[in-house]
KEVEX-774412 format. One record per atom (N, C-alpha, C, O, CB): residue in three letters; x negated, y, z. Coordinates in steps of 0.001 Angstrom, whole numbers, padded with zeros to 6 digits, always signed. Glycine has a CB too. Example, Ala and Ser with C-alpha at 12.3 -4.5 7.8 and 13.67 -1.06 7.14 Angstrom:
<pts>
ALA-013190-005690+007800/ALA-012300-004500+007800/ALA-013200-003300+007800/ALA-014236-003319+008465/ALA-011308-004473+009046/SER-012850-002250+007080/SER-013670-001060+007140/SER-012900+000030+007870/SER-013409+001138+008039/SER-014084-000598+005725/
</pts>
This chain:
<pts>
MET-057830+111238+057815/MET-058985+111693+057044/MET-060256+110978+057477/MET-061078+110598+056643/MET-059160+113201+057191/ARG-060419+110793+058820/ARG-061609+110112+059309/ARG-061637+108658+058829/ARG-062693+108130+058483/ARG-061665+110172+060843/VAL-060455+108016+058814/VAL-060388+106625+058364/VAL-060782+106523+056899/VAL-061532+105629+056508/VAL-058977+106051+058576/ARG-060267+107453+056086/ARG-060609+107429+054659/ARG-062104+107654+054448/ARG-062735+106995+053621/ARG-059805+108496+053897/THR-062658+108595+055211/THR-064091+108877+055096/THR-064924+107672+055486/THR-065909+107360+054818/THR-064471+110071+055963/LEU-064541+106983+056569/LEU-065263+105803+057021/LEU-065198+104702+055979/LEU-066214+104072+055687/LEU-064701+105305+058348/CYS-064005+104456+055404/CYS-063858+103407+054393/CYS-064695+103708+053163/CYS-065317+102817+052584/CYS-062394+103246+053997/LEU-064702+105004+052763/LEU-065490+105383+051595/LEU-066971+105182+051851/LEU-067697+104729+050966/LEU-065217+106832+051213/SER-067436+105516+053066/SER-068845+105332+053412/SER-069228+103863+053380/SER-070299+103517+052882/SER-069138+105918+054791/LEU-068367+102985+053907/LEU-068652+101551+053906/LEU-068677+101006+052490/LEU-069493+100140+052173/LEU-067618+100796+054741/LEU-067781+101510+051624/LEU-067750+101048+050242/LEU-069027+101429+049514/LEU-069598+100615+048789/LEU-066539+101622+049513/ILE-069484+102679+049707/ILE-070728+103132+049067/ILE-071907+102305+049558/ILE-072756+101913+048758/ILE-070975+104632+049348/ALA-071977+102033+050861/ALA-073074+101231+051407/ALA-073076+099831+050831/ALA-074138+099284+050533/ALA-072980+101164+052924/ALA-071894+099240+050669/ALA-071799+097896+050130/ALA-072272+097851+048690/ALA-072958+096914+048283/ALA-070376+097385+050229/VAL-071898+098884+047908/VAL-072330+098925+046506/VAL-073837+099044+046412/VAL-074461+098382+045582/VAL-071666+100091+045767/LEU-074439+099891+047264/LEU-075882+100081+047230/LEU-076639+098835+047638/LEU-077792+098662+047242/LEU-076272+101221+048124/CYS-076025+097967+048414/CYS-076707+096766+048887/CYS-076557+095584+047932/CYS-077209+094557+048122/CYS-076181+096385+050246/VAL-075705+095708+046903/VAL-075523+094603+045967/VAL-076721+094510+045036/VAL-077062+095515+044412/VAL-074221+094778+045156/PRO-077393+093341+044903/PRO-078530+093221+044016/PRO-078148+093497+042574/PRO-077038+093188+042140/PRO-079139+091851+044136/VAL-079085+094085+041835/VAL-078867+094342+040420/VAL-078976+093036+039658/VAL-079929+092283+039860/VAL-079876+095381+039878/GLY-078018+092752+038785/GLY-078035+091510+038028/GLY-079113+091515+036966/GLY-079435+092567+036412/GLY-076692+091267+037392/ALA-079670+090362+036677/ALA-080683+090242+035634/ALA-080002+090160+034280/ALA-079017+089440+034117/ALA-081581+089003+035870/SER-080521+090892+033315/SER-079906+090937+031996/SER-080508+089881+031081/SER-081595+089364+031335/SER-080067+092323+031379/GLN-079782+089571+030014/GLN-080254+088619+029015/GLN-081319+089284+028154/GLN-081025+090302+027527/GLN-079082+088101+028140/PRO-082542+088760+028092/PRO-083552+089344+027222/PRO-083105+089330+025761/PRO-082413+088410+025323/PRO-084872+088598+027374/ALA-083502+090345+025022/ALA-083103+090456+023620/ALA-084001+089593+022744/ALA-085199+089468+023000/ALA-083153+091921+023156/GLY-083415+088998+021710/GLY-084194+088246+020734/GLY-084671+086905+021246/GLY-083978+086229+022006/GLY-085366+089047+020304/LEU-085882+086524+020812/LEU-086432+085215+021150/LEU-087005+085199+022563/LEU-087291+086245+023145/LEU-087511+084821+020146/ALA-087164+084007+023097/ALA-087759+083815+024422/ALA-088594+082543+024405/ALA-088514+081747+023470/ALA-086661+083742+025531/GLY-089392+082364+025443/GLY-090201+081157+025558/GLY-089443+080063+026284/GLY-088935+080274+027385/GLY-091508+081455+026280/LYS-089367+078899+025667/LYS-088734+077739+026282/LYS-089841+076804+026758/LYS-090567+076235+025943/LYS-087762+077014+025282/LEU-089971+076645+028059/LEU-091005+075798+028654/LEU-090424+074414+028921/LEU-089358+074286+029524/LEU-091559+076428+029968/ILE-091124+073390+028475/ILE-090654+072012+028628/ILE-091699+071223+029406/ILE-092843+071105+028969/ILE-090376+071351+027238/SER-091315+070689+030543/SER-092267+069901+031334/SER-092384+068485+030777/SER-091427+067932+030235/SER-091837+069856+032816/ASN-093559+067920+030920/ASN-093816+066575+030416/ASN-093270+065541+031396/ASN-093546+065628+032592/ASN-095329+066356+030182/PRO-092500+064563+030914/PRO-092043+063500+031830/PRO-093238+062672+032279/PRO-094265+062672+031600/PRO-090974+062588+031148/PRO-093136+061971+033390/PRO-094271+061176+033877/PRO-094713+060117+032862/PRO-093902+059321+032387/PRO-093906+060500+035198/ILE-095994+060119+032542/ILE-096583+059101+031672/ILE-097904+058661+032291/ILE-098558+059440+032984/ILE-096793+059643+030211/THR-098296+057418+032042/THR-099569+056898+032550/THR-100413+056451+031373/THR-099979+055635+030559/THR-099347+055721+033550/SER-101603+056982+031286/SER-102500+056631+030192/SER-103055+055223+030397/SER-103097+054743+031529/SER-103649+057655+030082/PRO-103483+054551+029322/PRO-104075+053210+029452/PRO-105386+053267+030241/PRO-106007+054327+030320/PRO-104325+052590+028055/PRO-105813+052148+030822/PRO-107114+052120+031513/PRO-108223+052511+030542/PRO-108173+052173+029359/PRO-107396+050709+032116/ASN-109231+053232+031057/ASN-110318+053636+030169/ASN-111307+052483+029985/ASN-111226+051488+030705/ASN-111042+054885+030726/PRO-112238+052601+029034/PRO-113167+051498+028742/PRO-114027+051069+029927/PRO-114530+049945+029944/PRO-114064+051891+027615/ASN-114205+051937+030913/ASN-115013+051585+032086/ASN-114238+050794+033126/ASN-114774+050458+034182/ASN-115565+052833+032721/GLY-112973+050494+032831/GLY-112174+049712+033753/GLY-111429+050527+034792/GLY-110719+049965+035625/GLY-113035+048744+034434/LEU-111580+051846+034757/LEU-110854+052678+035712/LEU-109380+052740+035329/LEU-109055+052732+034142/LEU-111458+054098+035774/PRO-108487+052800+036307/PRO-107053+052819+035993/PRO-106662+054082+035244/PRO-107361+055094+035292/PRO-106226+052701+037271/GLY-105541+054006+034557/GLY-105037+055159+033835/GLY-104562+056254+034779/GLY-104334+056022+035966/GLY-103913+054745+032918/VAL-104422+057427+034234/VAL-104014+058592+035011/VAL-102560+058926+034698/VAL-102156+058921+033536/VAL-104931+059805+034715/THR-101779+059215+035728/THR-100388+059616+035538/THR-100315+061133+035390/THR-100819+061877+036231/THR-099504+059135+036723/CYS-099686+061573+034321/CYS-099544+063001+034048/CYS-098064+063371+034040/CYS-097232+062605+033555/CYS-100210+063377+032696/THR-097741+064536+034575/THR-096367+065034+034546/THR-096372+066523+034806/THR-097345+067060+035336/THR-095484+064304+035582/GLY-095288+067200+034436/GLY-095161+068616+034734/GLY-095520+069508+033558/GLY-095487+069085+032403/GLY-096019+068963+035901/PHE-095865+070748+033872/PHE-096158+071767+032870/PHE-097355+072581+033340/PHE-097468+072903+034523/PHE-094924+072685+032619/SER-098252+072912+032409/SER-099433+073693+032772/SER-099798+074630+031631/SER-100006+074198+030497/SER-100623+072766+033116/TRP-099873+075922+031946/TRP-100210+076951+030953/TRP-101126+077967+031616/TRP-100827+078457+032704/TRP-098921+077647+030380/GLY-102251+078287+030961/GLY-103189+079265+031503/GLY-103652+080246+030442/GLY-103961+079846+029320/GLY-104384+078564+032111/GLU-103705+081530+030786/GLU-104174+082573+029870/GLU-105333+083316+030527/GLU-105121+084089+031461/GLU-103019+083561+029496/PRO-106572+083086+030042/PRO-107726+083775+030642/PRO-107811+085235+030211/PRO-107408+085591+029104/PRO-109020+083057+030267/PHE-108343+086080+031105/PHE-108604+087484+030802/PHE-110105+087695+030677/PHE-110904+086852+031086/PHE-108005+088413+031894/THR-110468+088826+030110/THR-111823+089317+030319/THR-111933+089632+031804/THR-111126+090408+032316/THR-112147+090586+029417/PRO-112922+089049+032531/PRO-112965+089209+033995/PRO-112886+090670+034428/PRO-113560+091540+033876/PRO-114238+088588+034550/VAL-112038+090915+035438/VAL-111846+092255+035989/VAL-112147+092219+037483/VAL-111567+091418+038216/VAL-110395+092772+035725/LEU-113056+093088+037936/LEU-113325+093224+039366/LEU-112518+094411+039865/LEU-112789+095553+039493/LEU-114865+093410+039658/LEU-111534+094146+040700/LEU-110594+095174+041132/LEU-111195+096068+042208/LEU-111806+095585+043161/LEU-109315+094534+041647/GLY-111015+097382+042043/GLY-111445+098332+043052/GLY-110399+098464+044147/GLY-109264+098020+043971/GLY-111726+099689+042421/PRO-110761+099064+045273/PRO-109832+099148+046411/PRO-108589+099972+046122/PRO-107571+099778+046786/PRO-110536+099731+047600/THR-108631+100888+045155/THR-107459+101705+044849/THR-106722+101213+043596/THR-105740+101828+043180/THR-107877+103159+044664/ASP-107179+100129+043003/ASP-106531+099593+041807/ASP-105223+098894+042161/ASP-105004+098507+043309/ASP-107468+098621+041081/THR-104365+098740+041171/THR-103162+097920+041312/THR-102993+097074+040062/THR-103437+097443+038974/THR-101903+098802+041557/ILE-102343+095937+040241/ILE-101988+095058+039133/ILE-100479+094867+039170/ILE-099905+094596+040225/ILE-102744+093680+039218/THR-099840+095010+038013/THR-098386+094835+037948/THR-098048+093706+036993/THR-098414+093740+035818/THR-097689+096143+037504/LEU-097345+092701+037508/LEU-096834+091592+036708/LEU-095346+091790+036491/LEU-094590+091944+037450/LEU-097117+090226+037391/ASP-094923+091786+035235/ASP-093498+091874+034895/ASP-093107+090653+034084/ASP-093884+090190+033249/ASP-093184+093181+034106/MET-091907+090121+034320/MET-091415+089008+033509/MET-089934+088806+033753/MET-089393+089195+034788/MET-092190+087714+033820/ALA-089292+088187+032773/ALA-087941+087653+032941/ALA-088087+086134+032927/ALA-088765+085590+032056/ALA-086941+088168+031804/ILE-087461+085444+033879/ILE-087713+084006+034016/ILE-086485+083269+034538/ILE-085746+083774+035383/ILE-088900+083763+034948/ILE-086290+082073+034019/ILE-085407+081067+034613/ILE-086321+079897+034954/ILE-086712+079155+034052/ILE-084207+080636+033628/PRO-086674+079704+036219/PRO-087637+078661+036585/PRO-087114+077259+036289/PRO-085921+077059+036059/PRO-087986+078772+038057/PHE-088037+076289+036299/PHE-087636+074887+036170/PHE-086636+074569+037277/PHE-086873+074878+038445/PHE-088877+073928+036240/ARG-085534+073961+036908/ARG-084516+073633+037909/ARG-084962+072440+038760/ARG-084610+072340+039935/ARG-083164+073326+037224/SER-085734+071545+038156/SER-086256+070393+038891/SER-087671+070706+039372/SER-088472+071245+038609/SER-086245+069109+038004/GLY-087989+070378+040620/GLY-089321+070624+041153/GLY-089544+072098+041443/GLY-088647+072778+041941/GLY-090374+070122+040186/SER-090750+072601+041131/SER-091085+073992+041425/SER-091785+074629+040230/SER-092293+073942+039344/SER-091974+074083+042682/THR-091798+075953+040230/THR-092492+076738+039212/THR-093413+077698+039944/THR-092972+078461+040803/THR-091483+077507+038271/GLN-094698+077657+039600/GLN-095670+078505+040275/GLN-096314+079459+039270/GLN-096748+079051+038193/GLN-096745+077649+040979/VAL-096367+080724+039644/VAL-096988+081758+038821/VAL-098126+082354+039627/VAL-097903+082915+040700/VAL-095954+082861+038386/ASP-099359+082234+039113/ASP-100541+082691+039838/ASP-101334+083681+038994/ASP-101450+083529+037778/ASP-101427+081499+040234/LEU-101877+084697+039660/LEU-102863+085587+039063/LEU-104166+085359+039807/LEU-104393+085928+040875/LEU-102413+087096+039128/SER-105028+084515+039227/SER-106323+084179+039832/SER-106178+083988+041331/SER-105405+083147+041789/SER-107363+085273+039538/ASN-106938+084785+042101/ASN-106890+084668+043557/ASN-106203+085864+044211/ASN-106440+086147+045385/ASN-108292+084520+044110/VAL-105337+086580+043447/VAL-104744+087794+044013/VAL-103247+087692+044250/VAL-102690+088519+044973/VAL-105016+088950+043112/MET-102564+086688+043655/MET-101115+086574+043850/MET-100646+085167+043555/MET-101131+084512+042632/MET-100367+087572+042964/HIS-099680+084704+044363/HIS-099082+083377+044175/HIS-097578+083489+044376/HIS-097120+083879+045450/HIS-099698+082327+045162/LEU-096797+083144+043332/LEU-095344+083064+043434/LEU-094927+081618+043254/LEU-095433+080932+042366/LEU-094649+083978+042383/ARG-094011+081148+044086/ARG-093524+079770+043980/ARG-091998+079778+043994/ARG-091369+080134+044991/ARG-094082+078885+045142/PHE-091417+079375+042859/PHE-089971+079254+042734/PHE-089587+077796+042993/PHE-090073+076898+042306/PHE-089482+079728+041321/ALA-088725+077556+043970/ALA-088282+076193+044266/ALA-087002+076238+045087/ALA-086885+077022+046028/ALA-089383+075405+045019/ASP-086041+075388+044724/ASP-084793+075245+045493/ASP-084076+076576+045700/ASP-083488+076808+046757/ASP-085086+074614+046847/GLY-084122+077446+044701/GLY-083391+078701+044782/GLY-084087+079810+045538/GLY-083490+080865+045751/GLY-082098+078458+045400/LEU-085345+079610+045959/LEU-086076+080638+046692/LEU-087437+080888+046060/LEU-088104+079956+045610/LEU-086241+080236+048159/VAL-087842+082152+046029/VAL-089200+082521+045628/VAL-089774+083380+046747/VAL-089294+084483+047009/VAL-089221+083285+044239/ASN-090805+082858+047400/ASN-091420+083542+048536/ASN-090364+083981+049560/ASN-090453+085059+050147/ASN-092222+084760+048050/GLY-089363+083114+049756/GLY-088322+083354+050743/GLY-087132+084148+050241/GLY-086155+084302+050974/GLY-088901+084051+051888/LEU-087177+084663+049004/LEU-086069+085438+048458/LEU-085226+084568+047526/LEU-085791+083773+046774/LEU-086593+086683+047707/PRO-083896+084686+047546/PRO-083051+083887+046660/PRO-083105+084396+045223/PRO-083046+085600+044973/PRO-081609+083894+047160/TYR-083218+083453+044276/TYR-083169+083804+042859/TYR-082059+083008+042189/TYR-081541+082055+042771/TYR-084535+083537+042165/ARG-081694+083389+040978/ARG-080661+082694+040218/ARG-081279+081475+039547/ARG-082215+081603+038758/ARG-080009+083635+039166/ARG-080760+080300+039857/ARG-081340+079066+039331/ARG-080935+078796+037890/ARG-081655+078096+037178/ARG-080936+077899+040194/SER-079809+079327+037442/SER-079297+079027+036104/SER-079111+080269+035256/SER-078406+080221+034247/SER-077990+078293+036206/ALA-079723+081381+035637/ALA-079611+082615+034869/ALA-080926+083381+034961/ALA-081790+083054+035774/ALA-078427+083484+035379/TRP-081065+084395+034128/TRP-082297+085158+034072/TRP-082550+085913+035367/TRP-081623+086414+036004/TRP-082261+086120+032911/ASN-083818+085986+035743/ASN-084266+086776+036888/ASN-085314+087779+036405/ASN-086289+087404+035754/ASN-084844+085858+038020/ASN-085105+089052+036729/ASN-086106+090079+036442/ASN-087071+090155+037617/ASN-086658+090391+038752/ASN-085437+091468+036176/VAL-088359+089955+037342/VAL-089367+089876+038400/VAL-090468+090904+038146/VAL-090993+091012+037038/VAL-089965+088448+038484/ARG-090802+091645+039180/ARG-091973+092527+039144/ARG-092759+092339+040431/ARG-092210+092443+041528/ARG-091555+094024+038960/ALA-094055+092061+040286/ALA-094951+091955+041439/ALA-096023+093031+041306/ALA-096697+093122+040279/ALA-095594+090523+041538/GLU-096178+093842+042345/GLU-097189+094901+042367/GLU-098257+094503+043373/GLU-098033+094526+044583/GLU-096561+096297+042728/ILE-099432+094137+042846/ILE-100519+093612+043685/ILE-101416+094753+044135/ILE-101805+095608+043340/ILE-101346+092543+042923/ARG-101740+094750+045439/ARG-102547+095818+046031/ARG-103808+095206+046648/ARG-103762+094700+047769/ARG-101728+096610+047106/PRO-104932+095249+045927/PRO-106169+094640+046436/PRO-106639+095232+047761/PRO-107232+094526+048576/PRO-107263+094789+045415/ALA-106384+096509+047983/ALA-106889+097153+049203/ALA-106350+096494+050459/ALA-107061+096375+051456/ALA-106528+098629+049208/THR-105082+096062+050413/THR-104458+095428+051580/THR-104273+093931+051380/THR-103716+093256+052246/THR-103112+096075+051874/ASN-104735+093402+050248/ASN-104661+091974+049940/ASN-103225+091451+050074/ASN-102980+090422+050704/ASN-105600+091182+050865/ASP-102280+092188+049465/ASP-100887+091785+049506/ASP-100187+092262+048236/ASP-100820+092841+047354/ASP-100187+092345+050769/PHE-098885+092020+048147/PHE-098134+092487+046986/PHE-096680+092749+047374/PHE-096145+092157+048311/PHE-098211+091457+045837/MET-096062+093656+046619/MET-094630+093929+046736/MET-093922+093152+045629/MET-094441+093028+044519/MET-094322+095477+046640/LEU-092743+092633+045933/LEU-091990+091837+044974/LEU-090614+092465+044765/LEU-089869+092679+045722/LEU-091857+090366+045457/THR-090283+092760+043502/THR-088954+093249+043148/THR-088255+092172+042336/THR-088724+091790+041264/THR-089032+094595+042353/LEU-087137+091687+042846/LEU-086403+090587+042230/LEU-084989+091054+041915/LEU-084198+091344+042812/LEU-086382+089337+043157/ASN-084687+091122+040616/ASN-083359+091570+040171/ASN-082967+092910+040783/ASN-081823+093117+041188/ASN-082309+090525+040523/GLY-083949+093822+040841/GLY-083695+095182+041290/GLY-083829+095411+042779/GLY-083727+096554+043226/GLY-082358+095575+040881/VAL-084055+094369+043565/VAL-084186+094495+045019/VAL-085645+094264+045413/VAL-086210+093211+045118/VAL-083248+093486+045757/GLN-086252+095245+046077/GLN-087659+095152+046455/GLN-087816+094574+047857/GLN-087018+094859+048750/GLN-088322+096527+046376/ALA-088850+093763+048039/ALA-089162+093182+049347/ALA-090676+093102+049495/ALA-091419+093184+048518/ALA-088510+091768+049511/GLY-091110+092940+050734/GLY-092531+092829+051017/GLY-092984+093890+052011/GLY-092165+094596+052599/GLY-093333+092941+049732/PRO-094284+093993+052189/PRO-095349+093306+051443/PRO-095495+091836+051843/PRO-095210+091444+052975/PRO-096676+094022+051656/PHE-095953+091037+050868/PHE-096233+089629+051078/PHE-097751+089430+051084/PHE-098423+089862+050148/PHE-095552+088753+049981/PRO-098300+088792+052108/PRO-099754+088584+052132/PRO-100192+087616+051043/PRO-099469+086682+050693/PRO-100198+088060+053502/ASN-101370+087850+050521/ASN-101951+086945+049540/ASN-102269+085612+050202/ASN-102920+085570+051246/ASN-103220+087558+048908/GLU-101805+084513+049587/GLU-101982+083188+050184/GLU-103330+082562+049853/GLU-103708+081560+050458/GLU-100880+082269+049725/PHE-104062+083140+048897/PHE-105350+082556+048525/PHE-106424+082924+049543/PHE-106422+084043+050057/PHE-105768+083021+047121/PRO-107341+082005+049844/PRO-108467+082354+050715/PRO-109411+083323+050009/PRO-109524+083307+048783/PRO-109232+081085+051148/CYS-110084+084163+050783/CYS-110969+085180+050209/CYS-112435+084801+050354/CYS-113268+085666+050623/CYS-110721+086527+050869/ALA-112758+083563+050185/ALA-114163+083135+050236/ALA-114517+082548+048864/ALA-113720+081793+048308/ALA-114409+082075+051399/PRO-115677+082869+048309/PRO-116705+083760+048864/PRO-116247+085207+048930/PRO-115192+085565+048406/PRO-117970+083672+048040/ALA-117057+086032+049582/ALA-116693+087435+049799/ALA-116371+088110+048464/ALA-117110+087973+047489/ALA-117837+088191+050525/GLY-115262+088834+048441/GLY-114867+089548+047232/GLY-114078+088725+046242/GLY-113649+089252+045216/GLY-116060+090070+046563/ASP-113871+087441+046517/ASP-113191+086565+045568/ASP-111759+087013+045315/ASP-111228+086775+044230/ASP-113202+085134+046074/CYS-111126+087651+046282/CYS-109740+088078+046133/CYS-109604+089333+045292/CYS-108489+089811+045083/CYS-109126+088310+047484/ARG-110696+089875+044808/ARG-110632+091045+043936/ARG-111109+090728+042524/ARG-111266+091632+041703/ARG-111462+092176+044517/ALA-111339+089463+042243/ALA-111759+089056+040906/ALA-110551+088509+040160/ALA-109971+087500+040562/ALA-112900+087996+040970/LEU-110173+089173+039077/LEU-109014+088765+038292/LEU-109505+088088+037027/LEU-110188+088707+036211/LEU-108098+089979+037954/LEU-109156+086797+036859/LEU-109689+086006+035765/LEU-108629+085480+034820/LEU-108878+085377+033619/LEU-110463+084872+036307/GLU-107433+085140+035338/GLU-106437+084523+034468/GLU-105041+084569+035069/GLU-104855+084788+036266/GLU-106818+083092+034177/LEU-104070+084354+034193/LEU-102677+084117+034579/LEU-102377+082650+034331/LEU-102731+082116+033280/LEU-101685+085045+033783/SER-101735+081997+035272/SER-101372+080595+035069/SER-099944+080354+035540/SER-099486+080937+036523/SER-102350+079660+035813/ILE-099250+079476+034811/ILE-097889+079068+035162/ILE-097859+077549+035201/ILE-098199+076889+034220/ILE-096832+079632+034143/GLN-097451+076999+036335/GLN-097424+075553+036534/GLN-096008+075105+036892/GLN-095307+075774+037651/GLN-098423+075132+037639/GLY-095601+073970+036337/GLY-094345+073344+036716/GLY-094612+071978+037300/GLY-095308+071170+036685/GLY-093400+073241+035518/THR-094074+071700+038476/THR-094342+070427+039144/THR-093127+069510+039098/THR-092886+068737+040026/THR-094760+070664+040592/ALA-092368+069600+038018/ALA-091199+068723+037875/ALA-091647+067284+037633/ALA-092599+067046+036889/ALA-090289+069204+036715/PHE-090963+066321+038260/PHE-091291+064906+038095/PHE-090335+064229+037119/PHE-090120+063018+037169/PHE-091255+064190+039446/GLU-089775+065031+036243/GLU-088938+064546+035158/GLU-088985+065617+034071/GLU-089464+066725+034315/GLU-087452+064251+035638/GLU-088498+065299+032888/GLU-088468+066325+031851/GLU-087487+067418+032242/GLU-086319+067143+032518/GLU-088087+065717+030482/SER-087961+068653+032266/SER-087148+069772+032718/SER-087466+070981+031849/SER-088483+071005+031155/SER-087400+070082+034224/ILE-086591+071987+031888/ILE-086723+073167+031030/ILE-086719+074433+031875/ILE-085953+074555+032831/ILE-085588+073216+029986/ALA-087582+075368+031509/ALA-087586+076711+032073/ALA-087615+077705+030911/ALA-087907+077332+029775/ALA-088808+076925+033043/TRP-087312+078967+031203/TRP-087322+080016+030185/TRP-088111+081205+030695/TRP-088115+081495+031892/TRP-085884+080440+029806/ILE-088791+081903+029766/ILE-089567+083079+030153/ILE-089578+084074+029002/ILE-089527+083685+027836/ILE-091014+082686+030554/ASP-089647+085366+029336/ASP-089684+086405+028312/ASP-090266+087679+028915/ASP-090359+087822+030134/ASP-088264+086668+027728/SER-090658+088605+028031/SER-091121+089939+028442/SER-092190+089849+029523/SER-092089+090498+030565/SER-089944+090780+028946/LEU-093213+089041+029267/LEU-094277+088789+030243/LEU-095434+089746+030009/LEU-095937+089851+028890/LEU-094765+087326+030161/SER-095861+090448+031064/SER-097001+091357+030928/SER-097758+091470+032243/SER-097195+091307+033326/SER-096533+092745+030465/VAL-099065+091757+032116/VAL-099933+092014+033269/VAL-100693+093302+032971/VAL-101418+093378+031979/VAL-100924+090803+033548/VAL-100534+094317+033825/VAL-101111+095638+033587/VAL-102014+096023+034761/VAL-101652+095859+035926/VAL-099994+096701+033381/HIS-103204+096542+034420/HIS-104184+096959+035419/HIS-104236+098483+035454/HIS-104521+099120+034439/HIS-105591+096360+035110/ASP-103961+099070+036624/ASP-104074+100520+036816/ASP-105282+100815+037694/ASP-105439+100240+038771/ASP-102777+101106+037451/SER-106129+101719+037219/SER-107326+102107+037969/SER-107569+103597+037772/SER-106815+104273+037073/SER-108570+101278+037518/ALA-108634+104102+038398/ALA-108959+105523+038272/ALA-109280+105906+036835/ALA-109128+107068+036456/ALA-110132+105876+039170/SER-109718+104951+036037/SER-110071+105239+034641/SER-108885+105122+033695/SER-109027+105377+032499/SER-111167+104306+034186/GLY-107712+104739+034209/GLY-106531+104668+033363/GLY-105801+103345+033478/GLY-106001+102586+034426/GLY-106913+104903+031940/GLN-104957+103083+032505/GLN-104135+101879+032489/GLN-104576+100958+031361/GLN-104848+101408+030248/GLN-102647+102238+032340/GLU-104645+099649+031662/GLU-105070+098662+030674/GLU-104114+097463+030716/GLU-103859+096901+031781/GLU-106543+098209+030937/VAL-103595+097085+029558/VAL-102752+095895+029461/VAL-103656+094679+029320/VAL-104330+094522+028302/VAL-101755+095996+028259/LEU-103677+093823+030327/LEU-104528+092638+030311/LEU-103905+091492+029520/LEU-104608+090712+028877/LEU-104813+092186+031729/PHE-102574+091402+029574/PHE-101878+090343+028845/PHE-100444+090776+028608/PHE-099802+091369+029475/PHE-101927+088996+029619/GLU-099953+090464+027408/GLU-098579+090809+027079/GLU-098045+089798+026080/GLU-098709+089493+025089/GLU-098482+092250+026515/LYS-096856+089276+026328/LYS-096270+088296+025429/LYS-094757+088486+025421/LYS-094083+088326+026439/LYS-096652+086847+025851/ALA-094239+088834+024226/ALA-092802+089036+024068/ALA-092132+087812+023457/ALA-090908+087779+023326/ALA-092532+090263+023206/PHE-092928+086796+023078/PHE-092419+085532+022536/PHE-091649+085734+021225/PHE-090669+085041+020954/PHE-091517+084849+023563/ASP-092109+086691+020422/ASP-091476+086907+019125/ASP-092471+086835+017970/ASP-092141+087201+016842/ASP-090778+088246+019112/GLN-093705+086357+018250/GLN-094716+086205+017210/GLN-094945+084718+016937/GLN-095238+083948+017852/GLN-096043+086901+017622/CYS-094807+084327+015675/CYS-094863+082900+015329/CYS-096237+082274+015540/CYS-096332+081087+015852/CYS-094453+082711+013897/TYR-097305+083057+015372/TYR-098637+082454+015340/TYR-099540+082946+016464/TYR-100761+082964+016310/TYR-099292+082736+014015/SER-098965+083341+017580/SER-099779+083750+018721/SER-100345+082523+019420/SER-099740+081452+019393/SER-098953+084601+019708/SER-101506+082683+020046/SER-102164+081558+020718/SER-101368+081149+021952/SER-100750+081982+022615/SER-103616+081924+021111/GLN-101394+079862+022245/GLN-100704+079323+023406/GLN-101616+078299+024076/GLN-101866+077223+023534/GLN-099336+078683+023004/ASN-102105+078648+025257/ASN-103020+077774+025976/ASN-102239+076869+026932/ASN-102398+076926+028152/ASN-104068+078604+026748/VAL-101393+076032+026330/VAL-100595+075084+027114/VAL-101325+073744+027139/VAL-101656+073188+026092/VAL-099148+074925+026520/PHE-101572+073235+028341/PHE-102367+072022+028498/PHE-101514+070797+028806/PHE-101962+069669+028604/PHE-103385+072215+029591/LEU-100308+071000+029286/LEU-099410+069886+029588/LEU-097982+070371+029417/LEU-097632+071452+029890/LEU-099647+069331+031033/GLY-097155+069583+028746/GLY-095817+070020+028424/GLY-095821+070792+027118/GLY-096751+070661+026322/GLY-095242+070870+029551/GLY-094794+071596+026890/GLY-094683+072334+025646/GLY-094093+073708+025840/GLY-093410+073974+026829/GLY-093860+071570+024668/LEU-094368+074600+024862/LEU-093839+075955+024873/LEU-093300+076252+023480/LEU-094053+076249+022506/LEU-094931+076997+025298/LEU-091993+076510+023385/LEU-091350+076839+022125/LEU-090874+078283+022152/LEU-090548+078815+023214/LEU-090176+075886+021843/MET-090834+078917+020985/MET-090258+080255+020871/MET-088940+080123+020135/MET-088918+079881+018929/MET-091224+081245+020133/VAL-087834+080284+020863/VAL-086498+080078+020304/VAL-085553+081147+020848/VAL-085909+081900+021754/VAL-085968+078652+020638/GLU-084363+081204+020294/GLU-083331+082092+020819/GLU-082593+081371+021935/GLU-082000+080319+021693/GLU-082346+082542+019699/PRO-082611+081907+023153/PRO-081974+081199+024272/PRO-080465+081236+024154/PRO-079909+082187+023606/PRO-082402+081805+025607/PRO-079791+080206+024664/PRO-078312+080221+024671/PRO-077788+081426+025440/PRO-078332+081785+026485/PRO-077753+078918+025294/ALA-076739+082047+024930/ALA-076201+083261+025562/ALA-075727+083009+026977/ALA-075757+083923+027802/ALA-075057+083818+024742/LYS-075286+081785+027287/LYS-074741+081504+028617/LYS-075793+081620+029711/LYS-075448+081730+030888/LYS-074131+080119+028645/LEU-077087+081596+029339/LEU-078129+081709+030347/LEU-078133+083086+031002/LEU-078645+083239+032111/LEU-079486+081423+029730/GLY-077575+084080+030339/GLY-077549+085421+030905/GLY-076215+085811+031497/GLY-075986+086987+031780/GLY-077922+086403+029870/SER-075317+084836+031694/SER-073964+085182+032132/SER-073772+085137+033634/SER-072652+085325+034110/SER-072984+084268+031493/GLY-074822+084895+034395/GLY-074703+084921+035860/GLY-075159+083614+036468/GLY-076066+083604+037300/GLY-073263+085211+036281/GLY-074543+082496+036065/GLY-074980+081193+036534/GLY-074785+081008+038025/GLY-074115+081802+038686/GLY-076415+080985+036189/THR-075381+079948+038542/THR-075308+079665+039973/THR-076689+079719+040570/THR-077690+079601+039862/THR-074662+078298+040239/ARG-076741+079893+041850/ARG-078039+079948+042523/ARG-078561+078537+042764/ARG-079645+078367+043322/ARG-077933+080719+043858/
</pts>
């Protein structure tokens, strides 16, 4: 009886420790395409051309000054660029970097969807990260806090890809929510199912398409 009880306890513990798999988002999703390296011609002043590569997307907010008891929650489903790195920043309050199968030291699925939630806490200048159902942290904010109060000013969401070749990433169900004493406010939300929504993409491209079903089947890390 003791042996059976011990085996059952170990089995339950093992099940509880298994990360929750990321599901395939329903409907359309955002397909991010990084720009291959290109060099512009020399300008009329004789200066050499500039080499451009990667992906750059920024969404400005109405400026928000965060109070000490406020929280910001970022939710998204993402398959980062497989080549190079993918960086997701919220002004000066949070920095996520996906590269080589790790995001802030945690393993993510390189070829399948990842469910990501970051809960930013201005009071302690850090954030909690939940990746595919497993929570970790707190992670300290990597941005410097100068000038004073700069780490509590929320201005924009930006996503950068530093791939040095043409590469593809996927994103869906993206939202940024501000909770304060006065209530809850959605600062940004994009489900990638509206044909004529604005897209502030400065380098590379963003398409709204139906992702291949195999992207949600597990993939490799």
